N, CA, C, O and the ligand as a Tripos MOL2 file, in Angstrom:
@<TRIPOS>MOLECULE
protein
  277   275    70     0     0
PROTEIN
NO_CHARGES

@<TRIPOS>ATOM
      1 N          42.0240 -167.5920   58.7620 N.3       1 MET1
      2 CA         42.6410 -168.1430   57.5510 C.3       1 MET1
      3 C          43.2390 -167.0210   56.7150 C.2       1 MET1
      4 O          42.6450 -166.5470   55.7470 O.2       1 MET1
      5 N          44.4000 -166.6270   57.1120 N.am      2 SER2
      6 CA         45.0580 -165.5590   56.3700 C.3       2 SER2
      7 C          46.5120 -165.9640   56.1190 C.2       2 SER2
      8 O          47.4530 -165.4230   56.7000 O.2       2 SER2
      9 N          46.6400 -166.9310   55.2370 N.am      3 ALA3
     10 CA         47.9950 -167.3920   54.9190 C.3       3 ALA3
     11 C          48.6670 -166.3900   53.9960 C.2       3 ALA3
     12 O          48.1290 -166.0240   52.9510 O.2       3 ALA3
     13 N          49.8380 -165.9600   54.3950 N.am      4 PRO4
     14 CA         50.5580 -164.9850   53.5490 C.3       4 PRO4
     15 C          50.9640 -165.6200   52.2320 C.2       4 PRO4
     16 O          51.5000 -166.7270   52.2000 O.2       4 PRO4
     17 N          50.7070 -164.9170   51.1660 N.am      5 GLU5
     18 CA         51.0710 -165.4630   49.8610 C.3       5 GLU5
     19 C          52.5540 -165.2700   49.6020 C.2       5 GLU5
     20 O          53.0600 -164.1480   49.5970 O.2       5 GLU5
     21 N          53.2240 -166.3540   49.3940 N.am      6 VAL6
     22 CA         54.6480 -166.2810   49.0840 C.3       6 VAL6
     23 C          54.8210 -166.2200   47.5720 C.2       6 VAL6
     24 O          54.4530 -167.1520   46.8570 O.2       6 VAL6
     25 N          55.3760 -165.1330   47.1000 N.am      7 PRO7
     26 CA         55.5590 -165.0060   45.6430 C.3       7 PRO7
     27 C          56.5560 -166.0260   45.1460 C.2       7 PRO7
     28 O          57.6810 -166.1160   45.6390 O.2       7 PRO7
     29 N          56.1340 -166.7780   44.1780 N.am      8 GLN8
     30 CA         57.0440 -167.7760   43.6100 C.3       8 GLN8
     31 C          57.4240 -167.3710   42.2000 C.2       8 GLN8
     32 O          56.5710 -167.1550   41.3400 O.2       8 GLN8
     33 N          58.6970 -167.2760   41.9930 N.am      9 ARG9
     34 CA         59.1590 -166.9540   40.6360 C.3       9 ARG9
     35 C          59.3930 -168.2470   39.8780 C.2       9 ARG9
     36 O          60.1670 -169.1100   40.2930 O.2       9 ARG9
     37 N          58.7080 -168.3520   38.7680 N.am     10 ILE10
     38 CA         58.9200 -169.5150   37.9110 C.3      10 ILE10
     39 C          59.9020 -169.1310   36.8080 C.2      10 ILE10
     40 O          59.6340 -168.2680   35.9720 O.2      10 ILE10
     41 N          61.0260 -169.7950   36.8400 N.am     11 VAL11
     42 CA         62.0360 -169.5070   35.8210 C.3      11 VAL11
     43 C          62.1800 -170.7220   34.9170 C.2      11 VAL11
     44 O          61.6720 -171.8050   35.2050 O.2      11 VAL11
     45 N          62.8690 -170.5110   33.8460 N.am     12 ARG12
     46 CA         63.0820 -171.6110   32.9030 C.3      12 ARG12
     47 C          64.3620 -172.3550   33.2620 C.2      12 ARG12
     48 O          65.4310 -171.7630   33.4100 O.2      12 ARG12
     49 N          64.2220 -173.6510   33.3930 N.am     13 CYS13
     50 CA         65.3770 -174.4730   33.7500 C.3      13 CYS13
     51 C          66.3440 -174.5310   32.5750 C.2      13 CYS13
     52 O          65.9600 -174.9550   31.4850 O.2      13 CYS13
     53 N          67.5950 -174.1110   32.7750 N.am     14 PRO14
     54 CA         68.5800 -174.1410   31.6980 C.3      14 PRO14
     55 C          68.9000 -175.5670   31.2360 C.2      14 PRO14
     56 O          69.4080 -175.7840   30.1360 O.2      14 PRO14
     57 N          68.5910 -176.5230   32.1030 N.am     15 GLY15
     58 CA         68.9200 -177.9090   31.7750 C.3      15 GLY15
     59 C          67.9300 -178.5310   30.8220 C.2      15 GLY15
     60 O          68.3090 -179.0450   29.7690 O.2      15 GLY15
     61 N          66.6570 -178.4870   31.1880 N.am     16 CYS16
     62 CA         65.6440 -179.1720   30.3920 C.3      16 CYS16
     63 C          64.6620 -178.1970   29.7700 C.2      16 CYS16
     64 O          63.8350 -178.5980   28.9510 O.2      16 CYS16
     65 N          64.7340 -176.9250   30.1410 N.am     17 GLY17
     66 CA         63.8380 -175.9370   29.5730 C.3      17 GLY17
     67 C          62.4640 -175.9510   30.2040 C.2      17 GLY17
     68 O          61.5510 -175.2730   29.7320 O.2      17 GLY17
     69 N          62.3130 -176.7190   31.2690 N.am     18 GLY18
     70 CA         61.0240 -176.7890   31.9410 C.3      18 GLY18
     71 C          60.8790 -175.7000   32.9860 C.2      18 GLY18
     72 O          61.7600 -174.8580   33.1580 O.2      18 GLY18
     73 N          59.7770 -175.7300   33.6630 N.am     19 ASP19
     74 CA         59.5250 -174.7370   34.7020 C.3      19 ASP19
     75 C          60.2890 -175.1060   35.9600 C.2      19 ASP19
     76 O          60.2950 -176.2620   36.3830 O.2      19 ASP19
     77 N          60.9300 -174.1150   36.5490 N.am     20 SER20
     78 CA         61.6540 -174.3250   37.7920 C.3      20 SER20
     79 C          61.2600 -173.2410   38.7820 C.2      20 SER20
     80 O          61.2620 -172.0560   38.4470 O.2      20 SER20
     81 N          60.9270 -173.6410   39.9880 N.am     21 VAL21
     82 CA         60.5110 -172.6780   41.0080 C.3      21 VAL21
     83 C          61.7520 -172.0500   41.6160 C.2      21 VAL21
     84 O          62.5700 -172.7280   42.2370 O.2      21 VAL21
     85 N          61.8810 -170.7310   41.4240 N.am     22 TYR22
     86 CA         63.0710 -170.0400   41.9070 C.3      22 TYR22
     87 C          62.8300 -169.5730   43.3360 C.2      22 TYR22
     88 O          62.4700 -168.4200   43.5730 O.2      22 TYR22
     89 N          63.0330 -170.4820   44.2830 N.am     23 VAL23
     90 CA         62.8700 -170.1550   45.6920 C.3      23 VAL23
     91 C          64.0840 -170.6550   46.4490 C.2      23 VAL23
     92 O          64.8630 -171.4620   45.9410 O.2      23 VAL23
     93 N          64.2330 -170.1670   47.6630 N.am     24 THR24
     94 CA         65.4040 -170.5570   48.4530 C.3      24 THR24
     95 C          65.3860 -172.0360   48.7860 C.2      24 THR24
     96 O          66.4300 -172.6520   48.9990 O.2      24 THR24
     97 N          64.1710 -172.6070   48.8290 N.am     25 SER25
     98 CA         64.0640 -174.0240   49.1530 C.3      25 SER25
     99 C          64.5580 -174.8890   47.9990 C.2      25 SER25
    100 O          64.8990 -176.0580   48.1810 O.2      25 SER25
    101 N          64.5900 -174.3000   46.8240 N.am     26 ASN26
    102 CA         65.0720 -175.0470   45.6690 C.3      26 ASN26
    103 C          66.5880 -174.9260   45.6040 C.2      26 ASN26
    104 O          67.1260 -173.9130   45.1560 O.2      26 ASN26
    105 N          67.2570 -175.9620   46.0520 N.am     27 LEU27
    106 CA         68.7180 -175.9050   46.1440 C.3      27 LEU27
    107 C          69.3700 -175.9180   44.7760 C.2      27 LEU27
    108 O          70.5530 -175.6060   44.6400 O.2      27 LEU27
    109 N          68.6010 -176.2780   43.7680 N.am     28 TYR28
    110 CA         69.1950 -176.4480   42.4350 C.3      28 TYR28
    111 C          68.8190 -175.3080   41.5000 C.2      28 TYR28
    112 O          69.0870 -175.3640   40.3000 O.2      28 TYR28
    113 N          68.1870 -174.2590   42.0650 N.am     29 ARG29
    114 CA         67.7980 -173.1430   41.2270 C.3      29 ARG29
    115 C          69.0100 -172.5410   40.5150 C.2      29 ARG29
    116 O          70.0910 -172.5570   41.1020 O.2      29 ARG29
    117 N          68.9120 -172.0310   39.3360 N.am     30 PRO30
    118 CA         67.6530 -171.9580   38.5920 C.3      30 PRO30
    119 C          67.2460 -173.2750   37.9420 C.2      30 PRO30
    120 O          66.2800 -173.3200   37.1800 O.2      30 PRO30
    121 N          67.9660 -174.3290   38.2340 N.am     31 PHE31
    122 CA         67.6050 -175.6240   37.6640 C.3      31 PHE31
    123 C          66.4320 -176.2020   38.4320 C.2      31 PHE31
    124 O          66.1280 -175.7640   39.5420 O.2      31 PHE31
    125 N          65.7750 -177.1870   37.8360 N.am     32 CYS32
    126 CA         64.5860 -177.7560   38.4580 C.3      32 CYS32
    127 C          64.9640 -178.9590   39.3060 C.2      32 CYS32
    128 O          64.2250 -179.3370   40.2140 O.2      32 CYS32
    129 N          66.0970 -179.5560   39.0190 N.am     33 SER33
    130 CA         66.4780 -180.7430   39.7800 C.3      33 SER33
    131 C          67.9960 -180.8890   39.7530 C.2      33 SER33
    132 O          68.7010 -180.2090   39.0080 O.2      33 SER33
    133 N          68.4650 -181.8010   40.5920 N.am     34 ALA34
    134 CA         69.9090 -182.0070   40.6650 C.3      34 ALA34
    135 C          70.4470 -182.5650   39.3530 C.2      34 ALA34
    136 O          71.5800 -182.2910   38.9580 O.2      34 ALA34
    137 N          69.6120 -183.3510   38.6920 N.am     35 ARG35
    138 CA         70.0760 -183.9640   37.4490 C.3      35 ARG35
    139 C          70.4030 -182.8910   36.4120 C.2      35 ARG35
    140 O          71.4390 -182.9350   35.7490 O.2      35 ARG35
    141 N          69.4840 -181.9220   36.2920 N.am     36 CYS36
    142 CA         69.6980 -180.8520   35.3160 C.3      36 CYS36
    143 C          70.9310 -180.0370   35.6890 C.2      36 CYS36
    144 O          71.7200 -179.6590   34.8230 O.2      36 CYS36
    145 N          71.0880 -179.7740   36.9660 N.am     37 LYS37
    146 CA         72.2170 -178.9770   37.4060 C.3      37 LYS37
    147 C          73.5330 -179.6870   37.1210 C.2      37 LYS37
    148 O          74.4860 -179.0830   36.6290 O.2      37 LYS37
    149 N          73.5710 -180.9500   37.4300 N.am     38 ASN38
    150 CA         74.8000 -181.7050   37.2270 C.3      38 ASN38
    151 C          75.1290 -181.8330   35.7460 C.2      38 ASN38
    152 O          76.2860 -181.7110   35.3440 O.2      38 ASN38
    153 N          74.1030 -182.0790   34.9390 N.am     39 SER39
    154 CA         74.3420 -182.2510   33.5110 C.3      39 SER39
    155 C          74.8680 -180.9630   32.9120 C.2      39 SER39
    156 O          75.7810 -180.9880   32.0860 O.2      39 SER39
    157 N          74.3000 -179.8360   33.3200 N.am     40 ASP40
    158 CA         74.7360 -178.5610   32.7660 C.3      40 ASP40
    159 C          76.1610 -178.2570   33.2080 C.2      40 ASP40
    160 O          76.9810 -177.7900   32.4160 O.2      40 ASP40
    161 N          76.4450 -178.5220   34.4630 N.am     41 PHE41
    162 CA         77.7780 -178.2490   34.9780 C.3      41 PHE41
    163 C          78.8030 -179.1400   34.2820 C.2      41 PHE41
    164 O          79.9170 -178.7080   33.9850 O.2      41 PHE41
    165 N          78.4110 -180.3980   34.0250 N.am     42 GLY42
    166 CA         79.3270 -181.3080   33.3600 C.3      42 GLY42
    167 C          79.6780 -180.8140   31.9700 C.2      42 GLY42
    168 O          80.8390 -180.8510   31.5640 O.2      42 GLY42
    169 N          78.6740 -180.3520   31.2450 N.am     43 ALA43
    170 CA         78.9130 -179.8590   29.8940 C.3      43 ALA43
    171 C          79.8170 -178.6360   29.9450 C.2      43 ALA43
    172 O          80.7370 -178.4900   29.1400 O.2      43 ALA43
    173 N          79.5390 -177.7640   30.9050 N.am     44 TRP44
    174 CA         80.3290 -176.5450   31.0110 C.3      44 TRP44
    175 C          81.7670 -176.8830   31.3580 C.2      44 TRP44
    176 O          82.6970 -176.3020   30.7990 O.2      44 TRP44
    177 N          81.9540 -177.8210   32.2780 N.am     45 ALA45
    178 CA         83.2950 -178.1830   32.7160 C.3      45 ALA45
    179 C          84.0720 -178.8100   31.5710 C.2      45 ALA45
    180 O          85.2410 -178.4880   31.3570 O.2      45 ALA45
    181 N          83.4280 -179.6960   30.8410 N.am     46 SER46
    182 CA         84.1230 -180.3700   29.7500 C.3      46 SER46
    183 C          84.5330 -179.3640   28.6780 C.2      46 SER46
    184 O          85.6250 -179.4430   28.1150 O.2      46 SER46
    185 N          83.6410 -178.4220   28.4100 N.am     47 GLU47
    186 CA         83.9490 -177.4200   27.3960 C.3      47 GLU47
    187 C          85.1300 -176.5590   27.8330 C.2      47 GLU47
    188 O          86.0140 -176.2430   27.0370 O.2      47 GLU47
    189 N          85.1280 -176.1840   29.1160 N.am     48 GLY48
    190 CA         86.2200 -175.3760   29.6310 C.3      48 GLY48
    191 C          87.5230 -176.1490   29.5960 C.2      48 GLY48
    192 O          88.5890 -175.5890   29.3410 O.2      48 GLY48
    193 N          87.4230 -177.4240   29.8530 N.am     49 TYR49
    194 CA         88.6330 -178.2530   29.8500 C.3      49 TYR49
    195 C          89.2260 -178.3050   28.4500 C.2      49 TYR49
    196 O          90.4440 -178.3120   28.2660 O.2      49 TYR49
    197 N          88.3210 -178.3410   27.4610 N.am     50 ARG50
    198 CA         88.7960 -178.4170   26.0880 C.3      50 ARG50
    199 C          89.5420 -177.1370   25.7240 C.2      50 ARG50
    200 O          90.5840 -177.1690   25.0690 O.2      50 ARG50
    201 N          88.9800 -176.0000   26.1680 N.am     51 VAL51
    202 CA         89.5930 -174.7130   25.8540 C.3      51 VAL51
    203 C          90.9410 -174.5830   26.5560 C.2      51 VAL51
    204 O          91.8740 -173.9680   26.0400 O.2      51 VAL51
    205 N          91.0200 -175.1810   27.7550 N.am     52 ALA52
    206 CA         92.2250 -175.0580   28.5480 C.3      52 ALA52
    207 C          93.4020 -175.7290   27.8540 C.2      52 ALA52
    208 O          94.5430 -175.2900   27.9920 O.2      52 ALA52
    209 N          93.1230 -176.7870   27.1140 N.am     53 SER53
    210 CA         94.2100 -177.5040   26.4540 C.3      53 SER53
    211 C          94.8920 -176.6040   25.4330 C.2      53 SER53
    212 O          94.2250 -175.9410   24.6380 O.2      53 SER53
    213 N          96.1810 -176.5830   25.4550 N.am     54 GLY54
    214 CA         96.9400 -175.7020   24.5720 C.3      54 GLY54
    215 C          96.8520 -176.1640   23.1270 C.2      54 GLY54
    216 O          96.3180 -177.2320   22.8290 O.2      54 GLY54
    217 N          97.3780 -175.3480   22.2490 N.am     55 PRO55
    218 CA         97.3530 -175.6900   20.8140 C.3      55 PRO55
    219 C          98.2540 -176.8740   20.5180 C.2      55 PRO55
    220 O          99.1810 -177.1750   21.2700 O.2      55 PRO55
    221 N          97.9710 -177.5280   19.4300 N.am     56 THR56
    222 CA         98.7630 -178.6990   19.0720 C.3      56 THR56
    223 C         100.1720 -178.2740   18.6810 C.2      56 THR56
    224 O         100.3510 -177.2070   18.0920 O.2      56 THR56
    225 N         101.1660 -179.0800   18.9940 N.am     57 PRO57
    226 CA        102.5530 -178.7430   18.6450 C.3      57 PRO57
    227 C         102.7150 -178.6680   17.1320 C.2      57 PRO57
    228 O         102.0460 -179.3690   16.3720 O.2      57 PRO57
    229 N         103.6210 -177.8020   16.7290 N.am     58 GLU58
    230 CA        103.8000 -177.6300   15.2840 C.3      58 GLU58
    231 C         104.3870 -178.8900   14.6580 C.2      58 GLU58
    232 O         105.3440 -179.4840   15.1550 O.2      58 GLU58
    233 N         103.7790 -179.2600   13.5660 N.am     59 GLU59
    234 CA        104.2970 -180.4260   12.8570 C.3      59 GLU59
    235 C         105.2110 -179.9480   11.7270 C.2      59 GLU59
    236 O         104.7530 -179.4020   10.7230 O.2      59 GLU59
    237 N         106.4780 -180.1630   11.9130 N.am     60 SER60
    238 CA        107.4350 -179.6960   10.9070 C.3      60 SER60
    239 C         107.9810 -180.8920   10.1370 C.2      60 SER60
    240 O         108.9610 -181.5270   10.5280 O.2      60 SER60
    241 N         107.3120 -181.1690    9.0410 N.am     61 ASP61
    242 CA        107.7940 -182.2890    8.2010 C.3      61 ASP61
    243 C         108.9110 -181.8310    7.2740 C.2      61 ASP61
    244 O         109.7420 -182.6250    6.8340 O.2      61 ASP61
    245 N         108.9120 -180.5100    6.9830 N.am     62 GLU62
    246 CA        109.9110 -180.0180    6.0310 C.3      62 GLU62
    247 C         111.2600 -179.8130    6.7060 C.2      62 GLU62
    248 O         112.2330 -179.4520    6.0450 O.2      62 GLU62
    249 N         111.3270 -180.0370    8.0010 N.am     63 GLY63
    250 CA        112.5720 -179.8180    8.7240 C.3      63 GLY63
    251 C         113.6410 -180.8060    8.2860 C.2      63 GLY63
    252 O         114.8160 -180.4530    8.1950 O.2      63 GLY63
    253 N         113.2390 -182.0410    8.0160 N.am     64 SER64
    254 CA        114.2240 -183.0510    7.6330 C.3      64 SER64
    255 C         114.0880 -183.3540    6.1420 C.2      64 SER64
    256 O         113.2630 -184.1730    5.7350 O.2      64 SER64
    257 N         114.8940 -182.6940    5.3480 N.am     65 ALA65
    258 CA        114.8230 -182.9200    3.9080 C.3      65 ALA65
    259 C         115.5580 -184.2120    3.5650 C.2      65 ALA65
    260 O         116.6130 -184.5040    4.1280 O.2      65 ALA65
    261 N         115.0030 -184.9680    2.6500 N.am     66 PRO66
    262 CA        115.6460 -186.2350    2.2610 C.3      66 PRO66
    263 C         116.9650 -185.9780    1.5500 C.2      66 PRO66
    264 O         117.0320 -185.1570    0.6350 O.2      66 PRO66
    265 N         118.0120 -186.6750    1.9680 N.am     67 LEU67
    266 CA        119.3320 -186.4660    1.3570 C.3      67 LEU67
    267 C         119.3540 -187.0420   -0.0480 C.2      67 LEU67
    268 O         118.8000 -188.1100   -0.3090 O.2      67 LEU67
    269 N         120.0060 -186.3130   -0.9490 N.am     68 PRO68
    270 CA        120.1200 -186.8390   -2.3460 C.3      68 PRO68
    271 C         120.9770 -188.0700   -2.3850 C.2      68 PRO68
    272 O         122.0530 -188.0980   -1.7870 O.2      68 PRO68
    273 N         120.5390 -189.0510   -3.0510 N.am     69 HIS69
    274 CA        121.2650 -190.3080   -3.0450 C.3      69 HIS69
    275 C         121.8940 -190.5680   -4.4140 C.2      69 HIS69
    276 O         122.5530 -191.5900   -4.6060 O.2      69 HIS69
    277 ZN         65.3680 -179.1750   34.4260 Zn       70 ZN70
@<TRIPOS>BOND
     1     1     2 1
     2     2     3 1
     3     3     4 2
     4     3     5 am
     5     5     6 1
     6     6     7 1
     7     7     8 2
     8     7     9 am
     9     9    10 1
    10    10    11 1
    11    11    12 2
    12    11    13 am
    13    13    14 1
    14    14    15 1
    15    15    16 2
    16    15    17 am
    17    17    18 1
    18    18    19 1
    19    19    20 2
    20    19    21 am
    21    21    22 1
    22    22    23 1
    23    23    24 2
    24    23    25 am
    25    25    26 1
    26    26    27 1
    27    27    28 2
    28    27    29 am
    29    29    30 1
    30    30    31 1
    31    31    32 2
    32    31    33 am
    33    33    34 1
    34    34    35 1
    35    35    36 2
    36    35    37 am
    37    37    38 1
    38    38    39 1
    39    39    40 2
    40    39    41 am
    41    41    42 1
    42    42    43 1
    43    43    44 2
    44    43    45 am
    45    45    46 1
    46    46    47 1
    47    47    48 2
    48    47    49 am
    49    49    50 1
    50    50    51 1
    51    51    52 2
    52    51    53 am
    53    53    54 1
    54    54    55 1
    55    55    56 2
    56    55    57 am
    57    57    58 1
    58    58    59 1
    59    59    60 2
    60    59    61 am
    61    61    62 1
    62    62    63 1
    63    63    64 2
    64    63    65 am
    65    65    66 1
    66    66    67 1
    67    67    68 2
    68    67    69 am
    69    69    70 1
    70    70    71 1
    71    71    72 2
    72    71    73 am
    73    73    74 1
    74    74    75 1
    75    75    76 2
    76    75    77 am
    77    77    78 1
    78    78    79 1
    79    79    80 2
    80    79    81 am
    81    81    82 1
    82    82    83 1
    83    83    84 2
    84    83    85 am
    85    85    86 1
    86    86    87 1
    87    87    88 2
    88    87    89 am
    89    89    90 1
    90    90    91 1
    91    91    92 2
    92    91    93 am
    93    93    94 1
    94    94    95 1
    95    95    96 2
    96    95    97 am
    97    97    98 1
    98    98    99 1
    99    99   100 2
   100    99   101 am
   101   101   102 1
   102   102   103 1
   103   103   104 2
   104   103   105 am
   105   105   106 1
   106   106   107 1
   107   107   108 2
   108   107   109 am
   109   109   110 1
   110   110   111 1
   111   111   112 2
   112   111   113 am
   113   113   114 1
   114   114   115 1
   115   115   116 2
   116   115   117 am
   117   117   118 1
   118   118   119 1
   119   119   120 2
   120   119   121 am
   121   121   122 1
   122   122   123 1
   123   123   124 2
   124   123   125 am
   125   125   126 1
   126   126   127 1
   127   127   128 2
   128   127   129 am
   129   129   130 1
   130   130   131 1
   131   131   132 2
   132   131   133 am
   133   133   134 1
   134   134   135 1
   135   135   136 2
   136   135   137 am
   137   137   138 1
   138   138   139 1
   139   139   140 2
   140   139   141 am
   141   141   142 1
   142   142   143 1
   143   143   144 2
   144   143   145 am
   145   145   146 1
   146   146   147 1
   147   147   148 2
   148   147   149 am
   149   149   150 1
   150   150   151 1
   151   151   152 2
   152   151   153 am
   153   153   154 1
   154   154   155 1
   155   155   156 2
   156   155   157 am
   157   157   158 1
   158   158   159 1
   159   159   160 2
   160   159   161 am
   161   161   162 1
   162   162   163 1
   163   163   164 2
   164   163   165 am
   165   165   166 1
   166   166   167 1
   167   167   168 2
   168   167   169 am
   169   169   170 1
   170   170   171 1
   171   171   172 2
   172   171   173 am
   173   173   174 1
   174   174   175 1
   175   175   176 2
   176   175   177 am
   177   177   178 1
   178   178   179 1
   179   179   180 2
   180   179   181 am
   181   181   182 1
   182   182   183 1
   183   183   184 2
   184   183   185 am
   185   185   186 1
   186   186   187 1
   187   187   188 2
   188   187   189 am
   189   189   190 1
   190   190   191 1
   191   191   192 2
   192   191   193 am
   193   193   194 1
   194   194   195 1
   195   195   196 2
   196   195   197 am
   197   197   198 1
   198   198   199 1
   199   199   200 2
   200   199   201 am
   201   201   202 1
   202   202   203 1
   203   203   204 2
   204   203   205 am
   205   205   206 1
   206   206   207 1
   207   207   208 2
   208   207   209 am
   209   209   210 1
   210   210   211 1
   211   211   212 2
   212   211   213 am
   213   213   214 1
   214   214   215 1
   215   215   216 2
   216   215   217 am
   217   217   218 1
   218   218   219 1
   219   219   220 2
   220   219   221 am
   221   221   222 1
   222   222   223 1
   223   223   224 2
   224   223   225 am
   225   225   226 1
   226   226   227 1
   227   227   228 2
   228   227   229 am
   229   229   230 1
   230   230   231 1
   231   231   232 2
   232   231   233 am
   233   233   234 1
   234   234   235 1
   235   235   236 2
   236   235   237 am
   237   237   238 1
   238   238   239 1
   239   239   240 2
   240   239   241 am
   241   241   242 1
   242   242   243 1
   243   243   244 2
   244   243   245 am
   245   245   246 1
   246   246   247 1
   247   247   248 2
   248   247   249 am
   249   249   250 1
   250   250   251 1
   251   251   252 2
   252   251   253 am
   253   253   254 1
   254   254   255 1
   255   255   256 2
   256   255   257 am
   257   257   258 1
   258   258   259 1
   259   259   260 2
   260   259   261 am
   261   261   262 1
   262   262   263 1
   263   263   264 2
   264   263   265 am
   265   265   266 1
   266   266   267 1
   267   267   268 2
   268   267   269 am
   269   269   270 1
   270   270   271 1
   271   271   272 2
   272   271   273 am
   273   273   274 1
   274   274   275 1
   275   275   276 2
@<TRIPOS>SUBSTRUCTURE
     1 MET1         2 RESIDUE 1 A MET
     2 SER2         6 RESIDUE 1 A SER
     3 ALA3        10 RESIDUE 1 A ALA
     4 PRO4        14 RESIDUE 1 A PRO
     5 GLU5        18 RESIDUE 1 A GLU
     6 VAL6        22 RESIDUE 1 A VAL
     7 PRO7        26 RESIDUE 1 A PRO
     8 GLN8        30 RESIDUE 1 A GLN
     9 ARG9        34 RESIDUE 1 A ARG
    10 ILE10       38 RESIDUE 1 A ILE
    11 VAL11       42 RESIDUE 1 A VAL
    12 ARG12       46 RESIDUE 1 A ARG
    13 CYS13       50 RESIDUE 1 A CYS
    14 PRO14       54 RESIDUE 1 A PRO
    15 GLY15       58 RESIDUE 1 A GLY
    16 CYS16       62 RESIDUE 1 A CYS
    17 GLY17       66 RESIDUE 1 A GLY
    18 GLY18       70 RESIDUE 1 A GLY
    19 ASP19       74 RESIDUE 1 A ASP
    20 SER20       78 RESIDUE 1 A SER
    21 VAL21       82 RESIDUE 1 A VAL
    22 TYR22       86 RESIDUE 1 A TYR
    23 VAL23       90 RESIDUE 1 A VAL
    24 THR24       94 RESIDUE 1 A THR
    25 SER25       98 RESIDUE 1 A SER
    26 ASN26      102 RESIDUE 1 A ASN
    27 LEU27      106 RESIDUE 1 A LEU
    28 TYR28      110 RESIDUE 1 A TYR
    29 ARG29      114 RESIDUE 1 A ARG
    30 PRO30      118 RESIDUE 1 A PRO
    31 PHE31      122 RESIDUE 1 A PHE
    32 CYS32      126 RESIDUE 1 A CYS
    33 SER33      130 RESIDUE 1 A SER
    34 ALA34      134 RESIDUE 1 A ALA
    35 ARG35      138 RESIDUE 1 A ARG
    36 CYS36      142 RESIDUE 1 A CYS
    37 LYS37      146 RESIDUE 1 A LYS
    38 ASN38      150 RESIDUE 1 A ASN
    39 SER39      154 RESIDUE 1 A SER
    40 ASP40      158 RESIDUE 1 A ASP
    41 PHE41      162 RESIDUE 1 A PHE
    42 GLY42      166 RESIDUE 1 A GLY
    43 ALA43      170 RESIDUE 1 A ALA
    44 TRP44      174 RESIDUE 1 A TRP
    45 ALA45      178 RESIDUE 1 A ALA
    46 SER46      182 RESIDUE 1 A SER
    47 GLU47      186 RESIDUE 1 A GLU
    48 GLY48      190 RESIDUE 1 A GLY
    49 TYR49      194 RESIDUE 1 A TYR
    50 ARG50      198 RESIDUE 1 A ARG
    51 VAL51      202 RESIDUE 1 A VAL
    52 ALA52      206 RESIDUE 1 A ALA
    53 SER53      210 RESIDUE 1 A SER
    54 GLY54      214 RESIDUE 1 A GLY
    55 PRO55      218 RESIDUE 1 A PRO
    56 THR56      222 RESIDUE 1 A THR
    57 PRO57      226 RESIDUE 1 A PRO
    58 GLU58      230 RESIDUE 1 A GLU
    59 GLU59      234 RESIDUE 1 A GLU
    60 SER60      238 RESIDUE 1 A SER
    61 ASP61      242 RESIDUE 1 A ASP
    62 GLU62      246 RESIDUE 1 A GLU
    63 GLY63      250 RESIDUE 1 A GLY
    64 SER64      254 RESIDUE 1 A SER
    65 ALA65      258 RESIDUE 1 A ALA
    66 PRO66      262 RESIDUE 1 A PRO
    67 LEU67      266 RESIDUE 1 A LEU
    68 PRO68      270 RESIDUE 1 A PRO
    69 HIS69      274 RESIDUE 1 A HIS
    70 ZN70       277 GROUP 0 **** ****
């Protein structure tokens, strides 16, 4: 009975802040589950999309002055 001890790194899940086992078997590391990974990626993607959008076009109301009547 000499099972080799596999060191497990417990990291903090960026999604829920819970414990996540940082091992190769954990496909969602450093996240604890697919849900956390997807939610975090979604937030990141949406934020990046917002930044990608260019600035609003200039609103020039003073360009057309009302003619004196
Ligand atoms: Zn999590």
